[in-house]
Structures are given as structure tokens and as C-alpha cells.
C-alpha positions in Angstrom: 104.4 132.1 112.3 103.5 129.7 109.4 107.1 128.3 109.5 106.5 127.7 113.2 103.3 125.8 112.8 104.7 123.5 110.0 107.7 122.5 112.2 105.3 121.8 115.0 103.0 119.9 112.5 106.0 117.7 111.3 107.5 117.2 114.6 103.9 115.7 115.8 103.6 113.7 112.5 107.1 112.3 113.1 106.1 111.2 116.8 103.0 109.6 115.5 104.7 107.6 113.0 107.4 106.8 115.3 104.8 105.3 118.0 102.5 103.4 115.6 104.0 99.9 116.2 105.1 100.7 119.9 101.8 98.9 121.1 103.7 95.5 120.3 106.7 96.5 122.0 104.5 97.5 124.9 102.4 94.4 124.9 105.6 92.2 125.0 107.2 94.0 127.7 104.1 94.0 129.7 104.8 90.4 130.3 107.9 90.9 132.3 105.9 91.6 135.2 103.6 88.6 134.7 104.1 85.6 136.9 104.8 82.6 134.7 106.1 84.5 131.8 109.7 85.1 130.7 110.6 87.9 128.2 113.9 87.7 126.3 115.1 90.1 123.9 117.9 89.7 121.3 119.7 92.8 119.9 121.3 92.7 116.3 124.5 91.1 117.7 122.9 88.2 119.3 120.9 87.6 116.4 123.6 87.5 114.1 125.2 85.1 116.1 122.2 82.7 116.6 121.7 82.7 112.7 125.4 82.4 111.8 124.6 79.4 109.6 121.9 81.0 107.6 122.4 81.1 104.0 123.0 84.5 102.3 119.5 85.6 101.3 118.3 84.7 104.9 121.2 86.7 106.4 120.5 89.6 104.5 117.1 89.8 105.6 117.8 89.0 109.1 120.1 92.0 109.3 116.7 94.2 108.7 115.7 92.8 112.4 116.4 95.4 115.1 115.2 93.2 117.7 113.7 89.9 118.6 111.4 89.9 121.7 110.4 86.2 123.0 107.7 85.6 125.5 107.8 82.2 126.9 104.6 81.2 128.9 104.3 78.8 131.8 101.7 76.1 130.8 100.9 75.7 134.5 99.9 79.3 135.2 96.0 79.9 135.0 94.9 82.8 132.7 97.9 83.3 130.9 96.3 82.0 127.6 93.2 84.1 128.1 95.3 87.2 128.5 97.4 86.6 125.4 94.1 85.9 123.4 93.0 89.5 124.8 96.2 90.9 123.9 96.1 89.6 120.5 92.4 91.1 119.9 93.8 94.5 121.2 96.8 94.4 118.9 94.5 93.8 115.9 92.4 96.7 117.3 95.4 98.8 117.2 96.1 97.9 113.6 98.1 94.3 113.8 96.9 92.2 110.8 96.4 88.7 111.1 98.0 87.2 107.9 97.5 83.5 108.8 97.2 80.5 111.0 98.4 76.9 110.7 99.4 73.8 112.5 102.4 72.3 111.9 101.7 68.7 111.7 105.4 67.7 112.2 105.8 69.5 115.8 101.7 69.5 116.3 102.4 73.4 117.1 99.7 76.0 116.3 100.8 79.1 114.6 98.9 82.6 114.5 100.7 85.2 112.5 100.3 88.9 112.5 102.2 92.2 110.7 102.2 95.5 111.6 102.6 97.8 108.4 103.5 101.5 108.6 103.7 103.1 104.9 105.1 100.6 102.5 107.1 99.0 105.2 106.3 96.1 107.7 107.5 97.0 111.3 106.6 93.9 113.2 106.1 90.3 112.6 104.3 88.9 115.5 103.6 85.4 116.1 101.6 83.5 118.5 102.6 79.6 119.0 101.0 76.8 121.2 101.9 73.1 121.2 99.1 70.7 120.7 99.8 69.2 124.3 100.0 72.9 125.8 103.4 72.6 127.0 105.0 75.3 124.9 103.2 78.8 124.2 104.4 82.1 123.8 105.0 85.1 121.4 107.8 86.0 119.0 108.2 89.5 117.9 110.5 90.7 115.1 110.6 94.2 114.8 112.6 96.1 111.8 111.8 97.5 108.7 110.8 94.8 106.1 109.8 94.6 102.8 107.1 92.1 101.8 109.9 89.9 100.1 111.8 89.8 103.5 108.6 88.4 104.9 108.5 85.9 102.5 112.3 85.0 103.2 111.7 84.9 106.7 108.7 82.5 106.2 110.7 80.1 104.1 113.6 80.0 106.2 111.3 79.3 109.2 112.1 76.0 111.2 109.9 74.2 113.4 110.3 74.8 117.4 
């Protein structure tokens, strides 16, 4: 009997661990049903082709990305900005941590970056972006299993939009 209870407890714990970062995936997927939003998901194969010219260190880190989801928002659709703000607030309540925000002077684009950490690994790097003129905005989510050093590598290799 004790063995059965232990097995059930382990299964419940594993299910909770597996779903800890799912709120980010669900948030991104929810935009598929929103008028004025376009959702694109890229798997490992597409990512490897997209970043074929990256340096060796960046390629090693990019291999840790399981999926990249891009949510592009139409600037002409009212209410989308408010929805993103509400979704990011909800993500923070569910465990996403704001790690920084900045405006790129060259592109005049505002960025806000979040991470989701499970144990010692980071499972999501979520970024919100909005151009100064409001014509470009959206979310980019990179999911995988990253070390802090991997996030630093991704940050160094980032190119302006």
C-alpha cells in the first residue's frame, strides 16, 4: 500500500513539474483565436535553418530551444495592447519573472523580458516588443531547458528587429 501511495505521489509531482511553464504556451496559443494576431511556431528543424549562420557558441545554445513561438500583433486592432499587458501581468502572477526592460536606440523598439524557472533550469524566455511608432508589437517565446549561461549567450547574440 505504501508503495502504491509513493508511486501516485511521484506521478502527481511529475505532472506538476511538467505543467509549471505551460501557462506561457497556453497564453501564446490563445492568440490563435484573436483577430489581428498571427501566431507562428518554429520547431528545432526550422530554428536550425533560420540560425545556420550563427557562431558555434550560439548554435550550441540554440539547440536547447525546443520551440520558438512568435505572436505578431496588428497595430490597427484596438484592445490588443491591453490584452498583452493583462496577459503579461497574469504570467507574472503564475511565476514568470521580469528580468529587464529597455529601448533599443537604433530601432526605437521597447523590449520587456521575462523568464520562467523550474528548479535549476530556465524553461521559457519570453519577450514582449513594441516599436516606438506602434507599427510592430508582439511576443516571442523560446521554450527549452536553459542554464543561466545559455540565456547570457542568447542575449549577446540578439540582433535588433
